[in-house]
N, C-alpha and C positions, 0 to 999 in steps of 0.2 A: 203652652203645648211645643212639642219637639219636633223639628221636621231636620234629623240628621243633625249637624252643629247649628242649628238655626233654631233660635228660641221666639217664636210666634206668639202674638197675644190678639186679642178681637182688635185693638186698635192698628198694630201693623195692617190686616184684612181692611178695615175700614180704609186706612191711608192708601192702600195700593189699588182700592176700586176707585176712588174720587179721584186719584191721578189719573188711572185709566179714563173716566170718564173725559175730564180735561183735554188730555192728551186727543182722545176721540174728537172731541169737539173742535179742537184747532184743527186737527186735519180738516175734517166736514169744510169748515170754511176755507181751507187754503187747498184743497181737492183740485186738482185736474189744472193748476197752475205750476208755473214756475217755481214759486215760493214752496210749493209741497216738496220738490225734491230737496229744496236746502231746508226745510224741517228736519226733513227725514236723513239727511245729512250731518245736521248740528245734531241731531238725536242720535243717532250712532256715534259721533264721536262723546256725547255726553255718556253715553253708557261704554264706553271703552273707557275713558276718565273714569267712571266709579271700580272698573275692574281694576285698571293700572293702583289705583291710590288703596283698593284693598288688598293687594299684593304687595305692598310697601315701595314699590319702585319711586323712591325720591324725586331724583332728577325728572324724570318723564312726567309725574305727578306735576312738577313745578310748572311745567311747559305747560302742559293742556289746561291748567288752572289758569295761567294767563291768558290762554287761547280762550277759554271758555268767558271769561270777563270782556272780553274784546269784542269775542262774538255776541254776547247779548246787546251790546249797543250796535252790532251790526243786523242783528234781526229786528231791534225795532224799527230801522231804518227801511229795510226789507219789507217787512210786513204792516207796515203804517196803514195800508187800505185794508188790509184783514182785522186789523187790531179797532181802525174804528169802525168796522160793521161787527165788529164784537160788542165792542162798549156801545154802539147803537142797538143790537138787538136788546143788551141789559138792560139802556134807558128807559125803552119801549115796553119794559114789563116792570117798572118799577109802582110804588105804591101810588104815588102822584097820576099815574099817568089810570090806571085802574080804578081810582077811588070817586065813585062816583059823587060824594059830599062834595069833595073838594073840586070836579068838573061842573057841579051845579052853582059854587059861587063862582067860579075864577071863570068857568068857559060860556056858560048858558047865555053870560048877557050880551055875548057878540053874535050865539048862533043864530037867532033872528035876523040880523042885519045880513051874515052870510046868505041865508036860504031867500031872504027877500033880494037878494043882486043874482040870485041864482037863475030866475028867466031872461035875465039881460045877458047873463055869460055864455045861457045856452043859445039863445035865439042870434046872436054874434057868433057863435061857433058855427051853427050852421049855415049861417051866411059866407062865412069865409071860407068854408070846406066848398060849398056850392059855387064860390069863384076863383077855388083853387090857387090862394097866395100862400097858404102855411100858415101855422101860429103855434106859440108854446104859451100855456094860460095857466100859471102858478095859483091854487087857491089853498091856503093855509087853513091847517086844522087847529092845532096846538103851537107847534113848535116856532121858536122865533126865527124870524126870517130877514132879520135885519141885513145880516151880511152879503146875504145876495140880493137884496133890496139896492146896497150901497155902489153895488156892481153896473147899476144900470141910471137911465136918467128919471132922476125924483120927479114925481108929477102930483100926488096926495090930489087926485081926482076921484069925483065919484063916478061908480061904474055902471055906464051904460051903453048899449050894444052899437051907436052912432062912433063913438069913442072908438072900442076895440076894432070895429071893420075897419075904421080909418088907423088907427095904430098900425093894420097888417098891413095894409094898403101896399102893395109892391113898387110904391112911388113914395113911401113915404120914408123919411130916415131913420125911424125907430122899429122898422120892418123888423129888422135882425134881431135876435136875442128872445128872450121871453119877457112876458107882461107876469109881475108880482102883484097878486090880489091879499090883501092882508086886513081880516075883520070888515069884509065888506067895503075895503077903502081901497083904488089902484093906486098904489104908493110908488111904482115904477116900470119902465118900459126899458126895450133894447137889456135884459139884466142877463149876465153868464151865470148858467147854472151848470154842476159837475155833470161831468159825462161817466157814464157806465163802462166800462172796459172789460169786464170779466171775461172768462172764457165761454161762461153759459149765455153769454149774450149774442145772439144771433149776427153775424157778419152782414145780412141782407139790410139791418137796420140801417137807417140814416143818421146823420149828427142830430138831426132834430130829436128822433125817436130814443136815442142815446142820450138826451140831456134829459129827457123827460124821467126815463128810467132812472139815471143818476138822482136827479134831484128828489123821487121818491124815495128812493133807497136813502139817501143825507137826512130827509126829514119826514114826518108824517104828514106833509101836502101831497094835495092831488093834483094831477097836471093834465091838462087838456091837449095832445099832440092830434094836430092836423096838417095830414099828408099836403104837400106843394104839388106831388107829382098825381096822386089818385084822388085827392079830395077826401079820403078816409077819416074819421073822427077815433082816435084812439086813447083810453085813461090810463095814465101810469101811476100805480097804487103799491106803496109797499116794495120798491124795487121790480115791481112785475108789471109787466104789460099788456093791456087786456085790448087788445085790436077789433077795429071795426064795429064799434056801438053802434046799433040803430039809434037813428035821431029821436023816436019816440022813446027810448030807454035812456037816454043821455041824462036828462034832468032827473032822474028818480035814482040813476046809480050815484051822482055825484050826492045828492042829497044824503042817502043812506047812509055813503062815508063818512060823510062830516056831521052826522048827526048820532053816528052808532056809538056804543061804551066801546065795543072790541072791534081794534082797528083789520077788520077785515069785509070786503067787498064782494059780493056775490058773482060768481063770473056766468 
């Protein structure tokens, strides 16, 4: 099909359609942040480069071509958080993540152990909330949390209510940071978690809640966040914070997420 001086076929239409989807998805990831302005600026320069190249302006084309090469490296640095988030979205939708047979073979062997210790975690969370001491408790689902475990004090202990309560006692040296529980084993305390700092994160949230959101965004773990000021319990799942969870719903919500095939938790 000819449109003016252009010869367009179905492959060109498909190519433009797919590129449009890709650009839209990238813009959605960076929308509302400073990175979005950089992205639009770079996109404008690239379009200008294509126009200059099409007009045959050799010197200006060479200058812009060099700029585009250096700019590509700069974009990787500027958009490292957005790239990580994009890859996490892809990773969470892979065949392994959604394949029921693989999960039965590789994941269900430890699920019973997680659920068995859930009562201890829930009871400890309620006690900590009542004492207004604050806590961050990370419970893994499938992702490897080794790099987060290594940031804290290794324990490899059996999960129990007295241990969790004592760890988050205000006089404990391990009070700060998070406790990480992997496959029903309390691996480490005083662990450092990634902090969510996007524009969609409410400014009213404290560091503990931001850390919970950041951890749940970076991994498929569920994070129990207990406020030191209000004593309220929140759950961070997939980058979202579910605030003020009633005590009688806490256990069922955690168990539902840990045993679910689709990584969503009812609100």
